[in-house]
N, C-alpha and C positions, 0 to 999 in steps of 0.2 A: 543546282549543283551540276557541273559539267560531267560528261560521261567518263572522262579520264579519271576524275576524282572518284566517281562511283566504281569504276573498274579497279582503281587502287584499293578502295575499301573492300571490294569483293575478294581480290587477291589476298589482301591482308587477313580477311576473315577465314578464307579457305586454308591459308598456310599457317596462320598464327593461332587460330582458335583451338585446333587439336593440341598444339604444343603448349599453349597457355593453359588449356584444361589439364594437361598432364602435369604441367608445372604446379598449378594451383593444387591439384589433387595430391601430388607428391609432397608439396610444402605442408598442406594440411595434415597429411598422414604423418609426416615427420614431427610436426608440432604436437599432434595428438599423442604420438608415441612418447615424446619428451614429457608432455604434461601428465600422461598416464603413469609413466615411470615415477615422476616426481610425486604425483598424487598418491600412488600406491605405496611408495616407500615412505612418504610423509605420514600417510594414514597408519601404516604398520608401525612406524616409530612412535606415533602418538598412542596407538593401542598398547604397544609394549611398555611405554613409559607410564601410562595410566595404570596398567597392571602392576608394574614395579612399585609405583608410588602407593598403590593400594596395599600391597604386601608390606612396604616399609611402614606405612601408617599403622597397620595391624601389628607388626612386630614392635613398633614403638609403644603401642598400647600395652602389649604384654610386658615389655621391659619396664614401662612406667609403673605397672601394677606391682612388679617385683620390688622396684625401688621404693615405692610407697610402703610396701610391707616391711622393707628393711628400715625405713625411717620410723615407722610406727613401733617396730620391735626395739630400736634404739631408744626411742622416747619412753616406751613402757619400762625398759630396764633402768633408765636414768631416773624416772619418776619413782620406781620401786626402791632404788637405792636411796634417794633423798628422803622418801617417806620413812624408810627403816631407820635412817640416821636421825631424823627428827624425833622419832618415837623412842629410840634407844636412850638409855640413861647415860649420864656423863661418865660414870665410873666404868660402865661396860665399854664405852667408846675408848677410854684411855687404856684400859687393860688389854683390849683386843684390837688395838689400832692397826697392827701389822697384819694380823691374820684375817681381819674383817673384810679387807678388800681382796677379792679373788682375782682381780685383774692386774695386780702389781707385777707378778712374774711375767705375764704375757706382755705387759707394757714395756718392762725392762728388756725382754728378748727382742721385741720389735724395734726399740730404740737402738739396740746394739747392731741390729742388721741394717737398718735404714740410715743410721747416723742422724736421726731426727733430733733436733734441739728443742728445748722448751721455750725458746724465744723465736720470733719471726716477724714478718711484715704483712700488713693488710692494706689495701688501697681503698680510699674513700673519695667521694666527690663533694666539694663545697657548694653552697647555694649559688656561687658565681660561676660554677662549672669547672673550677680548677681541681686538679687531682692532687690528693694529699696522701702520703704514706703514713700508716699507723704503725707504731711499735707495739707488737702483740707479744704477751707473755702467757704461754700455755701452762705455767706452773701455778697460777693463781687466778682469782676472780676479781671482777670490778664491782664494787657495791655502790649503792646510791649515795652514800655519804662516805666516800673513800678517803679517809684521812688517817693520820697516825695516832690519833687520840684513842684512848681505850674506850670501848663501847661497853656499857653496862646493861644489866637487865636481860630481857628476853632476846633482843637483837644480837647482843654479844654472844650469847650461847648458840643462837641459830647460825651466826657466822662461822663459829668453830665447827659446827656439825656439817654445814654445807661444804667447808673446806675439805672434809674427808672424802667427798665425791669427786675431787679433781682427778685422781688416777683413772676413774671410769670415764670422765670426760675426755681425758687425753687418749684413752684407748680407742674410743670411737672416732675422734678427730684423726688419729694416726691411721686407723684402718680404712676410713672413708673420708679423706680430706676434701674431696670434691662434693660430698653430700651434705656437709654441715658448715654453717657460717658462724652461728652463735648459739649458746644455750642460755636462755633467760629464766630466772627464778624470781618469783614474787610471793611473799608470805603474808598472811593476814595481820601479822604484827607490824607490817610496814617495811620489812626488809626486802630490798630488791638487789638482785645480782645478775651480772652478765659474764659469761665465760667465752673466750679467754679475756684476760685483762689487756687493755690497750691504753696507750698514751699518745697525745698529739698536742701540737701548739694550740689547737683550737679546743682546749679542754672545756672551757665554759660553754662553747657552742655545742660540743658533742653532748655535754650533760643535758643541756636544754633539749637537744634533738631526741635523745634516748628516753629520758625520764618524763617528758611532757608531751610527746607526740601521740596522735591517735592510735597508731598501730600497737603501741605498747599496751594501751588499755583495752584494745579490741580483743587480743588473744586471751587476756586475763579474764575479762568478763565472760567471753564465750566459753572458756574452760570451766568457770565457776558455775555456769548454768547447765553444763553438760555432764553426763556420767561417763563418757568415753573420750576418745581422741577427737579433737576438733581441727579441721584444716580450714584456715582462714583464706579469704580471697588473696590472690597474689598482690603485693604492694611493694613500695620502695623500702629497703632496709634503712631504718633511721640512723644507722651508724655509718655504713659504707655507701649508701645511695644506690646499691645494686637491687635488682628485682628479686624478691624472695617470697617463699611460702612460709607462713607461720603456723606450725603444728604444735598444738598445746594440749595439756592434760591436767586435770585437777588432782591435788594432793589431799587425800581424806584419811582420817584416822579409822580404826576398826569400827567405830560406831557410825561412821559416815559423815563426821563433822568436817567441814571444809577447813583445810590448813593453809592452802595456798595453791599455786599453779606453776608448772614448768613448761617451757616451750623451746622448740628448736627452730632456727631459721635455716631453711633449705634453699640454696640458690636456684633460681629458675633454670639456669643453665644445666643443673644436674638432671632435671627432668626433661627440659625442652631442647636438649642438644640435638643437632641434626645428624642423621645417619651419614656416614662418610660417603656412601654411594650416591647421595643426592648431589654432592659437589662434582661428581663425575658427569652428571647430566648437564650442569650449568654452573657458571661462576656468578650468576646474577640472581641467585635465589633470594627472595624477600621473605623474612620470617616475622610473623606477627602473632601476638596473643590477642584473640578476639572473643567476643561474646555476642550472642543474639540479643537484639534490642528492637522489638516490634513496634515500639512507640515512636520511633524516629523515621524520618523520610528514607534514610538508608539503614536497613534493618540489621546491619552488622557493625558493632562498635569495636574500635581498636583500644585494647586495654594496655598493651605494652608493645614496644618495638625493640628489635635487636640493634645493638650499637654497631654501626657499619665500620667504625674504626677498630673494633675489638672482636672481630668475628672468631678468631682463634680462641679467645678467652670466653666467648659466648656470654657477653654481658648484655643484660636486658634492662630497659628503662621503661617505667610506666608513663603513660601520657599525662602530662600535667593538666591539660584541659581535655574536655570530652571531645573525642575524635571518632569519626566514622569511616568505614571503608567505602569511599565514594567512587562510583563507576557509572558509566552510561549503560552498562549491561545490567539493568535492574531485574529482569527475569532470572538471570543467572545468580545474582546476589540474593534474590528472594529464595531460590532453591537451596543455597548454602545456609541461609538463616533458618529455613525449615528443618534442614538436617541437624543443625546445631541445637535447635529447640528440642528435637527428638533424641539428642545425644547420639547421633549417627555419624560415623566417619565416612569419608568419600573423596572422590576425585572428580572435578568438573572443570570445564573450560570457562574462563572468566576474563572479560576485557577490563584491564586495570592500567590506568595511566597511559591510555592509548595503545597498549600492547596486549595481544591475546596471550593469556597465561593458562597453565594447568594449575589448578588450585587443589592442594591436598590438605585435609583438615582432620583433626582428631580432638574430641573433648577429653580433658584430663582431670577435671574435678567436678564435684557435685554442684558448684556454682554455675556450671555451664561454660567455664573458660576453656578455650580450645587453642591448639597450636595450628596456625595456618601458614602453609608454605606456598609461595607463588613462583612458578618456574616459567620463564618466557618460552612460548612455543617455537620462536625463531631459533633459539639455542638448540632445542631438541631436533629441529628440522634442518640444522646446518648442513648435514651430509646430503640430505635430499636436495637442498638448494644448490649445493655444489654440483651435483649430478645434473640438475636441470640447466644450470649455467653452461656446462660443457656441451650438452645436447643442443642448446640454442646456438652456441657458437658454431657447431658443425652445420646446423641448418642454415644459418646466415651465409656460410661459405658456399653451400650448395646453391642457394638462391642467387648469389652474385654470379656464379658460373652460368647458370641457366639464363640469367639476364643478358649476359654477353651473347649467348647463342641466339636468343630472340632478337636482339638488336641487329645482328648480322642478317637474319632472315628478313627483317623489316626493310633494311637498305636494299637487298636484292629484289624484293617485291616492288619497291618504288621504281627501280630502274626498268624492270620488265613491264610494268603497267604503262609507263610513259611511251614506250615503243609500240605496244599493242593498241593503245587508244587511238593512234593516228588512223588505223584502218577502219575505225568505227565512226569517227567524227564527220567524215565526208557525207555519208548517207544521212546521218542525223541532222546535219546542218540543213540539207535540202528539205527534210521533214519539218524542221522548225520554221523555215520560210513559208512552206505551204500552210501550216497551222496558223501563222500570223495573218495570211491572206483570207483564210476562211473566217477567222475571228473578226476581221474588219468588214465582213459581208460579201466577200468575193467567193461565191460558190463554184466558180469555174476553175479554181486552183486544183492542179493534179501533180503527183510526183513522178509517175510513169517510170518506176525503177525496174531494171531488168535483172537485178541480183537474185540469185537462187537461195540465198540464206534467209535467216529469220527477219533480217531488216528489209529484204525485198518483199517478203510476205507481208510485213507490216505496212509497207508502202502501198501494196495492192489493196489491202483492206481499207486503208485510208481513202484511196480513190473511190472505192465502192461506198464508203460511208458518207461522203460529201453530199450526193443527191438525196439520200435519206434524211440527212441532217437539215437540208434545205426544206424538205417537206414538213418535218417536225416544227421548224421555226414558223412556217406559214400557218400550220395548224394552231400553234400557240398564240399567234397573233389573232387568229379567228376566235379562239376561246376568250381572249382578253376583250375583244370587241363584244362577244356575246354576253360576257359578265357585265360590261358597262351598260349594255342595252337592258339586261334584266334588272340591274340595280335601278335604272331610270324608270322601270315600270312600276316600282314601289312608290307609294305616296311620299311626297317631299316632307310633309309634316301632318300631324293629326288634325282633324277638324276642331274648330273652336266652338264649343257648346256652352251656353250659360249654365253655371252650376256644376260643370263637369271638368275634370282634369284627365286628359288622355295622353298616353305615351305608347309608342310602338317601335320595334326594332327587329331586324332579321340578320343573322350571321350564318354564312354558308361555309361548309367544310371544304368545298371545291370552288373552282372558278365560277361554276354555275350550280344552281341547286333547285330543289323541288318545293321548298317552302315559299309561301307568300302570305302577305296580309294586304288588306285594302279597306277603304271606307266608302260605302255606297250610299246613294240617296234613293230610298225606296218610296215610290209614289203610291199613295193610297187615294181613296175617293175624295177625302176632304183635306188631307194633309200629307206632308212628306216626312219620312223618318230617316234617321242616320243609322246605317248598319255597319258594325265592325266585323270584318271577315278574316279568319285565319284558315289557311289551307295547307295541306301536306300531300305532295305527290310521291308515290312510291318510287324508290330508286334515287340516283344522283346523276349528275352530269348533264349532257346536252339533251338527251331524251326527256328527262324529268323537267328541264327548263322549258322545253317546247310545250309539253303538256300543261305546265304551269301557266305559260303565256296564253294558251288557248282557254284554259279555265277562267283566267282573269278577264279575258275578252268577252267570253260568254256571260259572265256575271254582270259586267258593266253594261253590256248591250241589253240584257234582259231586265235589269233593274231600272232602266230608263223607261220601261213600259209599265202601265198600271198593274197592280196585283199585290197580293200578300207575299211575305217573305217565303213562306212555304211553297207558294206557286212558282216563285222565281227559282228556288233551288230545284224543284221538280223539273222545270223546263230545261235548266242547265244540265241536269242528269241525262235527259233525253238526247241532248246535243253531244255530250261527252261519250256516250255509249258508241256512237259511230266512230269516234277517234280511237277508243281503247279496245275495240272488238278484236283486233288482231294482235295487240301488244300485251294484253293481260295486265295493263297498268290500271290504276284507279286513283281517285282523289278523295281524301277525307276533308271535311269542311265543318266549321263551326261559325254560325252567324248570330251576332248579338244585335238586336234591333233596339235602339234607344229612342224613347219618346221624351224629348227635352222639355216639352210643355207640361206634360202630366207627371214628369219625374218617375217614369216607369220603364220596364224593359221586357222584351220577349226574346226567345232564341229558337234556332233550328239547328239540330245536330245531325250531321251526315257521316257516321262512322268515325268521328273525331273524338279525342279524349275530352271528357266533360270540362267545362270551365270551372274555375275555383272562385267562390264568393266568400267574402269575409266581412262581418259586421263588428266593428270595434266595440260598440256599446255593450254587446252581449258576449264578445270574444268567441264568436261561433263561426266555424267554417262549414260550408256545404258545397256540394258539387252540382252543377247545372247539367243534369242528364236529359236524355231524350231518345226516342226510338227513331232509327233511320240508318240504312246502310251507307257505305261509301259511294260516292258518285262514280258512274261508269261501270257498275256491277249488275244492277237489276233494271231492266228497261220498264218504263211505265210506273215506277214506284212514286207514290204521292207523299211528299214530306209535309209534316204539320208543325205549326208553331206551338210553343208551350203557352200556358196561361200567363197573362200579364201580371208582373210583380212590381211593386213600388220600391224605389230606392230608399234605404235607410240612411240617416246622416253618417257621413264618413265611410259608407260601404265601398268596398273594393272588389272589382271583378277582373279576373286574370284569364285571358285566352292564350294558350300556348301550344306548341307542338311537342311531341314526345322526346325531341332532342334535349329538352331541359331536364326532365326527371330520369331519363335513361342515360345521362352522362355518367361515365365510370371513372373511378380513380385508378392509380397504378395497381391496386390490389384487386381490381375487378368489382368493387362495390358500387352500386348505382346511387346517384344523388337522391332520388326519391322525392315524392310530393311532400313528405313531412318536412324536409328541409326548406322547400319552397314556402310552405305555410309559416314556418318559424320566421323566415326573412320578412314576409309580408306583415306578420304580427309585430315584430320588433321595429319596423319602419312605417307603421300605419299612419303616423302623424306627419310623414314627409310627403313630398309631391309624387305624382305618378312617375315622372322621369327619374327621380332619385331612387324610388323603389325598384324600377326596372334595372337601373345601373347596379344596385346592390345585388340583385339576383344574378346578373351576368358576371359580376366580379366574384361572387361566391362560386359560380360554376368554374371559372378559370382557376381559382385557387384549389378547388376540389380535384380538377383534372390534372393539375401539376404540369409536368413537362411532356405529357402525352398530347398527341395531335387530336383535333376535334374530329370525331367520327360521324356525326350527323348534324344536319342543319338545325339551327335554333331560332325560333320566331316566337314573339309574344306581343300581345296588346294588353295594356293595363288601363282600366277605366276606374276613376275614383270620383265619387259623388260627394259634393259639399266640401267642408273644411277637412 
């Protein structure tokens, strides 16, 4: 990249970074302020709404309890009236018909004030879903066999007695028109009646629906088995199709004999009406009647739903098929189900139909049925969302304005950088030419700048650097030559001995190193032996390489003369002392003498790590130790060979330097001899070359991306297969 572009970048950074930082900081602060305002207001709205819903649910529970008491009081009064009329004699009924009913005066007064008529209309729903208007007559009852023929026997007498309770029925219907739908009576003699009387074109259909459907028998059988008031599960009214509660009570004589049962149908809307304040929170309230059902995948079952088309009339319909409250928020649903099972009211957040809602619920009967109201949180948070939208609009306006300012600064900076860069490029071009000449090998290149600024100082430093660079290049070339010479001093390939497989390798950490290995021919009186030698010179670099070369030369020259291996090492020690006296360097050495005819070996150890021996047949490792200091330390020390040992089939002997087991990984842990032994054991059936490669590969993997810190040298001798 050219200097003018760099200068442009610098100027842009200097001028724009502070402003950009201020802009970003201001933008972030404004956004955080808007988000915090929206978050706080939203959280406060949610908290207040939850509290309000909790109070509404609790208030609803208290109202429900009072209305239940009112229904039970009405049912008890009606049942008492019917029982007394059934037990009274016919003569008493006829003689005291006017005075017997204490509600006649109240009923007449209420009719006069309200203008209430004895006839009216009621709405029903047909199986096809069509709405039909019923003609309702509040002055009479409808019996199971409602014809004009005279009825004889017990049923006829019971019909007359039940007719006397109609003023009482009308009194309760007039005083509480929203609380009662029907009054059903069924006697043991088979007489069945429903109040008020109704007529419709679907007469036969209605008769079938009322007299033969399950709900009619449910309340009767439940009342027969109970001694008190029975609230049945909410279900569809067999007459109107609306959702009702069936509250029943048995009729018994003074001796406790069952005479029949009476029931009232209470519209669900009478109990499950929503509080008017809920609609102030949202117009999208979902009202459900639910029940906990732990046996299903979704543990809350929908018993009934509110008619969306008739919210004002609060019409409820039972689910024709088993339905469940399905949501992806299963933990929230499980918490609601647990509350319903424990008959606890509450308010929780619930994800329903992809929208987060506040769910308020209250159990209202002993069967565990509960009213569940779902109010979308987005409706509650509408004000907070409007505030957030306004703040974001103001922030976007501010960002646009600061963008214009930054754009103007960028343009001005570009113009200034173009003019200022011309004063720098002249000197830099001269430097670039000089660098190219030096890179091509022309070390006579100079800049010779007379400028007093930093560029002039850089030019003078460059002129002083070129001679030093030339010297370093020459030294590098010399080191490369020394490395090539040292590598050539190592044997090209291991000796070929019958029955033996030998491999050797040396890796230096620098251009030159202090490790070496060699294969010598040791002359004895009657035969010549092959000696494998591994040495390690202290230190690295050129000095270690020179001492290594001297040690190798002394060993080769002395091994050419007759003598035991111990004598050879002792004589080499005497020669090295003269070289190391002033340098404090020394050489460790391990010599393994192999007798290929007798299939045996001896060794001499001079301060070096012991060699490792492994016999696959017994799976045993041992170290070839021995007494002896490093070479170049003690003058006149006589080294001795170990006792002769025969090779075992497949036996492996490893000679190595400490650079193998002292290699460290990035965590500072050493490779260790145990890992070396494991590699030898697992590869014992392979050739010597393959085993040595496995060791070096494991070292490289263990070291990772770290550089090699010490020289690594090894000789591996394998006997037999």
